[in-house]
C-alpha positions in Angstrom: 0.0 0.1 0.0 1.3 3.2 -0.9 1.6 5.8 1.8 0.3 9.3 0.9 3.0 12.3 1.0 0.6 14.0 2.8 0.5 11.8 5.9 2.7 13.3 8.7 6.1 11.7 8.6 5.5 10.7 12.3 3.1 7.8 11.0 6.1 6.1 9.5 8.1 5.3 12.8 4.8 4.1 14.2 4.0 1.7 11.3 7.5 0.2 11.9 6.9 -0.1 15.6 3.7 -2.0 15.3 5.5 -4.3 12.7 8.3 -5.0 15.3 5.6 -5.8 18.1 3.8 -8.2 15.7 6.6 -10.1 14.0 8.7 -12.6 16.1 10.6 -14.1 13.3 14.4 -14.2 13.3 15.7 -11.6 10.9 19.4 -11.0 9.6 21.6 -8.4 11.3 21.7 -6.5 8.0 18.0 -5.7 8.4 18.7 -3.8 12.0 20.1 -0.6 10.3 16.9 0.0 8.4 14.3 0.0 11.1 13.0 3.4 11.0 12.2 6.0 8.2 15.2 7.5 6.2 14.1 10.9 6.9 13.1 10.6 10.6 15.5 13.0 12.4 16.3 13.1 15.9 15.2 16.3 18.0 18.9 17.0 18.8 21.6 15.8 16.8 23.9 15.5 19.6 21.6 12.9 21.0 21.9 9.1 20.2 18.8 7.3 18.3 18.4 3.8 19.2 16.6 2.0 16.3 15.4 -1.3 17.7 15.5 -4.3 15.5 12.4 -5.6 13.9 11.1 -9.2 14.4 12.1 -9.5 18.1 9.4 -10.4 20.6 8.8 -7.9 23.5 8.8 -8.5 27.1 12.3 -9.5 27.7 13.3 -7.2 30.4 12.9 -8.5 34.0 11.5 -5.8 36.5 11.0 -7.4 39.7 13.5 -5.3 41.4 11.4 -2.2 40.9 9.3 -3.1 43.8 11.9 -1.5 46.0 11.0 2.0 47.7 13.1 4.4 49.8 13.6 3.0 53.2 12.9 -0.5 52.1 14.5 -2.7 49.4 16.7 -0.8 46.8 15.3 -0.6 43.4 17.4 -2.4 40.8 16.6 -2.1 37.0 18.7 -3.8 34.1 19.6 -1.4 31.6 18.2 -3.1 28.7 15.2 -2.6 26.3 12.2 -4.7 26.6 13.3 -7.1 23.7 16.4 -9.1 22.8 19.3 -6.5 22.7 22.2 -7.1 20.3 25.9 -6.8 20.6 28.8 -7.3 18.2 31.2 -8.3 21.0 32.0 -11.7 22.2 32.4 -10.7 25.8 30.3 -7.5 26.3 29.8 -5.7 29.6 26.3 -5.7 30.9 24.9 -2.8 33.0 22.4 -2.4 35.8 21.2 0.3 38.0 21.1 0.3 42.0 18.9 3.0 43.4 20.3 2.7 46.9 23.1 0.6 48.5 22.2 -2.0 51.0 24.5 -4.9 52.5 22.8 -7.6 50.5 24.8 -10.4 48.5 24.7 -9.9 44.7 24.3 -12.8 42.4 25.0 -12.8 38.7 23.3 -15.6 36.3 23.8 -16.1 32.8 21.7 -18.8 30.8 22.1 -20.1 27.3 18.9 -20.7 25.4 20.0 -24.0 24.6 19.8 -25.1 28.2 18.0 -24.7 31.4 21.4 -25.0 33.3 23.1 -21.6 34.0 26.6 -20.9 32.1 27.7 -19.2 35.2 25.9 -18.5 38.5 28.4 -16.3 40.7 28.4 -13.8 43.6 29.6 -10.4 42.7 31.1 -7.8 45.0 28.4 -5.7 46.5 28.3 -2.3 45.3 29.8 0.6 47.2 27.9 3.3 45.9 24.5 3.8 44.0 24.0 4.1 40.5 24.9 2.5 37.4 26.7 -0.9 37.9 28.4 -3.2 35.5 29.1 -6.6 35.0 32.2 -7.4 32.6 31.6 -11.0 30.9 35.5 -10.8 30.1 36.3 -10.9 33.6 34.7 -14.3 33.9 36.1 -15.7 30.7 32.7 -16.0 29.1 32.1 -15.5 25.4 29.1 -15.5 23.6 28.1 -17.6 20.5 27.0 -15.7 17.6 23.3 -16.0 16.7 22.3 -17.5 20.3 20.2 -15.8 22.7 21.1 -15.6 26.3 19.3 -14.4 29.4 20.9 -12.6 32.1 19.9 -11.9 35.6 21.3 -9.9 38.7 19.7 -10.7 42.0 20.1 -9.0 45.3 19.6 -12.0 47.9 17.3 -10.5 50.7 16.8 -14.0 52.3 19.1 -17.1 51.4 16.4 -19.3 52.5 13.6 -17.9 50.7 14.8 -17.3 46.8 11.2 -16.1 45.9 12.0 -12.8 47.9 15.2 -12.0 46.0 15.2 -8.6 44.0 15.8 -9.5 40.4 16.4 -7.7 37.1 17.9 -8.9 34.0 17.5 -9.0 30.0 18.4 -10.9 27.0 21.2 -10.5 24.6 22.3 -12.0 21.2 25.6 -11.6 19.7 25.4 -11.0 15.9 27.7 -12.8 13.5 31.0 -11.1 13.3 31.2 -11.0 9.6 27.8 -9.4 9.3 29.0 -6.8 11.7 32.3 -6.0 10.2 30.5 -5.6 6.8 28.7 -2.5 8.4 32.2 -1.0 9.9 31.7 -2.8 13.4 33.2 -3.0 16.1 34.4 0.6 16.7 36.7 2.3 19.2 34.7 3.9 22.0 34.4 7.3 20.8 31.4 9.6 21.1 30.6 8.9 17.3 30.5 5.2 18.1 27.6 5.7 20.5 25.4 7.1 17.7 26.5 4.5 15.2 25.9 1.6 17.4 22.5 3.0 18.7 21.2 3.6 14.9 22.5 0.0 14.0 20.3 -1.7 16.9 23.2 -2.8 18.9 22.1 -1.7 22.0 24.6 -3.4 24.4 27.5 -1.8 22.6 25.8 1.8 22.6 25.0 1.7 26.3 28.5 0.4 27.1 30.3 2.7 25.0 28.4 5.8 26.6 29.0 4.6 30.0 32.6 3.9 29.3 32.9 7.6 28.3 31.0 8.8 31.4 33.3 6.5 33.6 36.4 8.5 31.8 34.8 11.9 31.9 32.4 12.0 35.1 32.0 15.7 34.8 30.8 15.9 30.9 27.2 16.6 31.3 26.6 16.1 27.5 27.5 12.5 27.9 25.1 11.9 30.9 22.4 13.8 28.9 22.8 11.3 26.1 22.8 8.4 28.3 19.7 9.4 29.8 18.2 10.1 26.2 19.2 6.5 25.4 17.5 5.0 28.5 14.4 7.4 27.9 13.7 5.5 24.4 13.6 2.2 26.3 11.2 3.7 28.9 13.9 3.7 31.6 13.0 7.7 32.3 14.9 8.7 35.5 17.6 5.9 36.0 20.5 8.1 35.4 19.2 11.2 37.4 20.0 9.9 41.0 23.4 9.0 40.1 24.0 12.5 38.6 22.8 14.2 41.8 25.0 11.9 43.9 27.9 12.9 41.7 27.1 16.5 41.8 25.9 16.7 38.1 22.0 17.6 37.5 
């Protein structure tokens, strides 16, 4: 069906979003870079625009940890979209957010979609500060197989004798084939332009990892924090970065 030029351009991204939700069949990585209309421009050219892949089933993010509240259990949130996120890296870093530090054990679990047994289940060092936290798979000697989906979890163990009471967050990740990624010029050195290119290509994990690395190296750069907040806003994590910014004197 031909779309009339008189229809506002805003309908094009809406149609694409609907097709993404309704289609759950696997797609080649090359299609990721073409998920939005070519003439759709971000409101601010400094802000990275995440173009989610089509054909990925929604409801992949685990949000059990959001039930925490000030004075009670802390809120924990995986910094992932609510669909399978992609990476070009064999051993990416996973990011999650902790609203408030508490003396609770932290457990990390990674499960291969081909098995019900975890690839790894290990206790992490408890965070010493609130804000954005990371789990570098490289430090555990873990590499992801291309084309396979993995589910990962971070759990705050409230009661070791009652696992159902754990605060849990997590998401899903898939590594794209290196040859397909390299054909599009990936991976990239982590620079500001790389954040934009990763996001536009639908490589969520690489975009959020790069912007977070840049913030760690340049903690007083307000634009970098704004860019990360903009990325998170696009996956409906609206205020995750703000408490950390205030904690470090950035608003």
